[in-house]
N, C-alpha and C positions, 0 to 999 in steps of 0.2 A: 254433572257431578264432579268432573275433573277440577274445575276451579275451587269447589267446595273442599275437595281433598287437598288441594294445594295450600289452602288457608289453614286447615285444621292440622295438617302435618307441621307446618311452620310454627304454629302456636305451641304444640306439645314438645316438639323436639328442643325448642329453646330453653323451656323450663328444665329439661334434663341435661342441657349443656351448661347451665349456669355455673356448676362448681368448676368445670374446666375453664370457662371464660373468666371466672372470678380469679383463679389462680394464674391464668396467663396475662390478663390485662390489669389485674389488681384494682378494680374499681372501688370507689367509696360505696357506703351503704346506699346513698341516694342515687349514685349512678347505676348501682345494680338494679334497683327498683325501676329506674328510668329505662334501662335496656329492655325490660319486659313491658313497661307500661306506655312508653311513648307510641309504640305501634297502636295500641288500643285508644290512646288519646286522640291521635291524628285521625284514626279510623272513625271513632265515635263522632268527632266534630264534622266530619265530611259525609257520613253515611246519608243523612237526609238530603243535603244538596245533590249528592250523586244519584240517589234513588229518584229524585225528581228530575234530574238530568236524563236519566235512562228513560223515564216516562216520555220525555220530549224528543230526544234524538234516536231512541231505539235501545232496547235492553241488550240485544245481541251485539250491536255495535260497541256499546259501552263495556260489555263483557270481554270482547276481544282486545280492546285497548288496555283494559285493566290487567288482564292476564299477562299480556306481553310486558308491561311495565313492571308488574310484580316480580316476574322472574328475573328481569335484567337488574332490578334493584337488589334482589336477593343475591345475585352473583357479585355485585359490588360490595355488599355487606360482608361476604365470605373472607374478604382480604383486608378487613378493618385493622389498622395498626395500633389503635388504642380505643379506650372506652368511649371517648367523645365521638369518634368517627363511627363506631357501631351504633351509637344512639341516633346519629344523623341517618345512617342507612336504614335503621328500623322505622324512622319517621317517613322515609321515602317509600318504603314497602307499605306502610299504613295508608299513604295517599292513594296508591294504585289498588290496595286491598279494599278501599271503600267503594270501588267500582264493581266489585265481584259479587259479594253476597246478596245485596238487594236484587241484582239482576237475575241471579239464579232462582231465588224464591218467587220473584214476580213472574218469571217465565213459567214456572210450574203452575202458578195460579191461572194463567192464561191458556196453557196448553190442556190442562185437565179441569174441565168444567163440572163433571159429576162429583158429588161430595165424597163418595166411597173411593173413587180413583184419586182424587186430590189427597185425601187423608193418607192413602197408601204411598203416593208419591213423596208426600212430606215426611213420612216415616223413613223412606229410602234416603231422602235428602238428609235427614238427621242421622241415619245410620252410617252414611258416607262421612259426615262430619265426625262422628264418634269413631268410625273405622280408621280415619286418618290420625286421630288422636292415639288410637292403639298402635298404628303402624309407626308413628313418629318416634316413640322411645325405642322400639326394636331396631329399626333401621338407623336411627340416630346413634343408638348405643354401639352398634356394629362399626359405624363410621368412626365414632370417638375413640374406639379402642385401637384403630389402625391408622387414623388420619387426624390432622389438627382440627380444632373446633370449627374452623371456617367451612369444613366440608358439609356441615349440616344445611347450610343455606343453599347449597348446589343441588339438593334434591328436587327443588322446584322445576328445574329445567327438565327432568325426566318426566314430570307431570304435564308440563307445558307443551311438549312436542306433539304428542297424539291429539291434544285439544286443538292446537292451531291447524292441524292436518284435517281434522274432522268437523270442527264447529262451523266454518263458513258454509258447508254443504248440508249439514244436518239440522242445525238450529233454525227454528222459525223466528222471524223478526216480529216484535210486537212493541206498540207504543200507545200513548194516549192520543186518541183522535182529536181532542180539543185541549191541548195542553197549557196554553197561555205562554206568556213570555218569560224568559229566564230573569229571575229577580236577584240582582247582584247584592242589593242591600240585605235581603233575607239571608242569603248565603253568608255574608260577613257576620250578621247577628247570630246565626246558628253556631258558627265557629267561636265567636266571641262569648257565647254562653258556656259552651262545654270546656273550652281550655282554661279560663280562669278558675272555674269551680273545681275541676280535677286538680289543677295546680295547688289550690288551697287545701284540698283534702290531703295531698302529698306532703305539703309543708307542715300541716298540723301533725300528721303522723310522724314526721321527722323531728320537729323542734317545738311543737305545741302552738298554742294561739299567740300570734304576734300582730302588731298593727298591720303589717304587710299582707299576712294571710287573710285578715278580717277584711281589708280593702279589696283584696283580689276576689274573695268569695262574693262580696256585695256587688262588685262590678259584673260578675257572671250572672248573678241573679237578676240585676237590672237589665242586662242585655237580653236575658230570657224573657222578661216581662215585655220589652220592646218587640221582641220577635213575635210573641203570641198576639200582641196588639196589632202588629202589621198584618199578620195572617187573617185575623178576623175582619180587617177592613178591606182586603183585596178581593175582587170579584173572583179571581182564580188563584187561590193562595199556593205557595210552594208546598206547604204542608197544612192540610186541613185539621187544625188542632181541635176542632169540634168532635173528632173521632174519639177523643178522650172522655166525652160525655156518655159514651156507650160503656156500661159496666163490663161487658164481656170483652171488649177490646182492651180497656184498661187493666182488668184482672189478668188477661193473658199476657200482656206486657210485663207486669209485675211479677208474675210467675216465672216467666223467662229470665228476667234479670236476677232474681234471687237464686234460681236453680244454678245458673252459671257462676254466680258469686260464691256459692257454696263449694262447687266443684274446683273452680280456679284456685280458691284459697287453699283447699286441700292439697292439690297437685303441687302448689308453690312450696309448701313446708315438707311434704313427704318425699319429694324428690331429693331435697338437701339432706333430710334425715336418712334416708336409705344409703346415700353415698358417703356423706361426710360423718355420720354417727355410726351406722351399721358397717361402713367400709365396702359396701357393694360397688361393682364396677357399673358404668352407665347401662351397659347391656343387661346385666343381672337385675338392676333396678327397673329397667323397662319390662322385663319378663315378669317380675314380681307383680307389677300393676296390670299386666295384660288381661287376667280374668275380669277385673273390674271394668276395664274399658270395653271388653267384649260384651259383658252383661248390659252395657249401655245400648249397644246395637241391638241386642236381642229384645230388651225391654221396649225399645222404640217400635219395633216390628210387631211385637206381641200385643201391644196396647191397642192397635188398629182393630183387633178382634174383640177386644174387652169393651171398648167404649160404647158400642151400641147397647150393652147391658148395664153399664154403669155410667152415671152422669159425669160429663167431661170435667165439671168443676170439682167434683169429688176426686177425680184422678189427679188433677193438678195440685189441689190442696193436699191430698194424701202423699204425693211425691215430696212436698216440702217437709211434711211431718216426718217422713222416713229419712230425710236428710238430717233433721234434728237428732233423731235417734242414733244415726251413724256417728254424729259428733259426740254424743254422750258415750258411745263405745270407745272413741279415742280418748276422751278424758278420764275414763275409769280404768283404761288399760294400765298396765304396770309402768307408770311414768310415760305413757304414750309411746313406748318403744317396742312393745311386743309385736312381732311379725303377724301373729294371728289376729291381734286386734286391729291392726292397720289393714289387713286383707278383708276382714269382715266389714269394717267400716267402709272400705272403698267399693265392695260389692253392693252394699246398700246405697251408696251415693250414686253409683253407676245405674242401678235400677231406677232410682228416683229421677235422675237427670234424663234418661232415655225416654221414659214414659211421659214425664211432665212436659218436657220441651216439645215433643211431637204433638201432643194435644193443644198445648198453648199456641203453637204456630198455626195449627189448623183453625182454632177459634179465631185468632187474629185475622187471618187471611179471608175467612168466610164472612167476616163482619164488615167487609168494605167492598165497594164496587171494583170490578176487575180492572177497570181503567185507571184506578188509583192504587193499583197493587204495588207499583214501584216505591212510592213514597211510604205506604204502610209497611212493606217489607223492610224498608230502610229504618223505620222505627223499630221493628222487631230486632234487626241486626244491631241497632244502637243499643238496645237493651242487653243483647249478648255481650257486646264489647264493653259497655259501661259496667256490666256485672263482673266481667273478667278483670277490668281495671280496678274496681272497688275491692274485689276479692283479694287481689295481690297487694293493693295499697293499704287497706284498712287491716286485713289480717296480717299481711307481711309487716306493716308498720307496728302492729302490736307485738309480733314476735321479736322484731328488731329492738324495740324499746326494752322489753323484758330481758332479752339477751344481754344488752349493754348494762342493765342494772345488776344482773346476776353474776356476770363473768368476773373472775378474780385473776388478774394478770400477775405472773410471777415476778419477783424482783430481778433486776439485771437487764430487763428489755430495753433496747433503745427507743427513742421517741417514734421513729417511723414504724418499727415492728409493733409497738404497743398500739398505735393508731390503727394499722391494718388488722390486728387481732380483735380490737374492740368494735370495728365497724361491722364485720360479717363473720359468720361461721367458716365460710370458704377462706377468708383472710387469716383466721386463726389457724386453720389447718395448714395453710402455706407456711406461716411463720414457724409452726411447731415442727414442721419437716426439716427445716434447716437449723433449728436450735440444737444445742448440745443436750439439753434436758427438756424436751418438748412434751412429755407425757402429762405433766401437771397442767400445762396450758390447754392441751387437747382435751383432757377430761373435764376441766372447768367449763370450756366452751361448749362441749356437747351437752352437759347437764344444763347449762344456761339456755341453750337452744330449745331443749325439750321441755324446760319449764314454761317457756313461751308458747309451745305447742299446746300445752294443757290448758292454759288460760284462753288461748284462741279457740280451742274446742268448746269450752263452756260458753263463751260469748256467742259463737256460731249456733250452738244448740238452742239457746234462748231466742236468738233472732229468727231462726227457721221455724220454730214452733209458733211464734207470734205471727209470722208471715203467713202460715198455713191457715190460721183463723181469718185473717183479713181477706186472702185470696178466695177462700170458700164463700164468703159473704158476697164478694163481687161476682163470682161465677155461679151462684146458686141457681140462677134462672137461665144459664147458657144452654 
């Protein structure tokens, strides 16, 4: 559970540190999204190769290597002098992070063979992930009020020390007894599928369809087709793509992806709203969201007792519908800025995420042989990271586009200040603070941002409601 805590704390604390990072490093809108997304991009591209590698060389061994590299890379990122350096540091963290999550989930699959024990273990695994998400804003907020923003990356060292002291003695080793050889071509194709597709999504969100984005997206799709074709032909594939013919496996993966899409997108904009519109400190913003993150943990544990009485497919589909209702609450709140509306919405999202992800992961793991749990866990984790990536990219891109179209810049701004103010809300706040009459700019920027939040909530509600129907059909026989 300690590596799970390491990853989840790192994910959440960065979202709450973005206003501080934005003001300190003054990134462009694209750079700001890349700071968050490059980690998920690298991670998603490498999860399947790393999960397969763990099946071959041992999941415990890969977990130890990844944890050490993750913490060291985090320490280096803490002292980034500019936005580009921080993006590179986050990419390095993503490389080692790809070794962690599949190893933890596949170890659970092989340690706990009884269904009831496995489901409880997965609930604790998910609770640890959510608990880290709850801990990140609190500890991160405390650090940001007393130390520079780089201190948030040093928290991983505190988690790493007990892990390295205990893991070599406590964790059992497990691996595929008949793994086959490492397929370098498949690894290359897996990365060449994810990277261009995600880049194309980002580019479309930033500047619309262009010949370059279309070409990049087509390249990713073609590499994906070649990857699937190669896996079908190999006697021992790196990833058995036939797993997706199982509707239970596919439905669980889709449910996971959309649940985290919804939650990540919400946290992306609410952390900025609370700090840059409401004027909360990072610590106060973290405390404001603590009830919602806590309910995520409780819902994941409680659903273990409920699922023997309610069909698991109904639980996963119902969680997506609850997410849709939560976004409706955001959209109909007073310009999406009332504290009560945000609190209620996040409590609903937390309940949906905790229950849905626990059952979806259990369905996914129980539908594959234990010796292939590393690769299957990697697919599950890829859905997590791709969901987080799409959540921040698509929903963040919508908010950014609406923000730029709505903001009204006051006369007299020089070109550099006008550029920073129009790029991001954090940039506008920084410019307004050193202006003689910044109140007009600040008010316009805040209203423009919240206009983007309303439209994002409407789109998310429609998407989650539609996804609930699709997932219910896939999992109705689970």
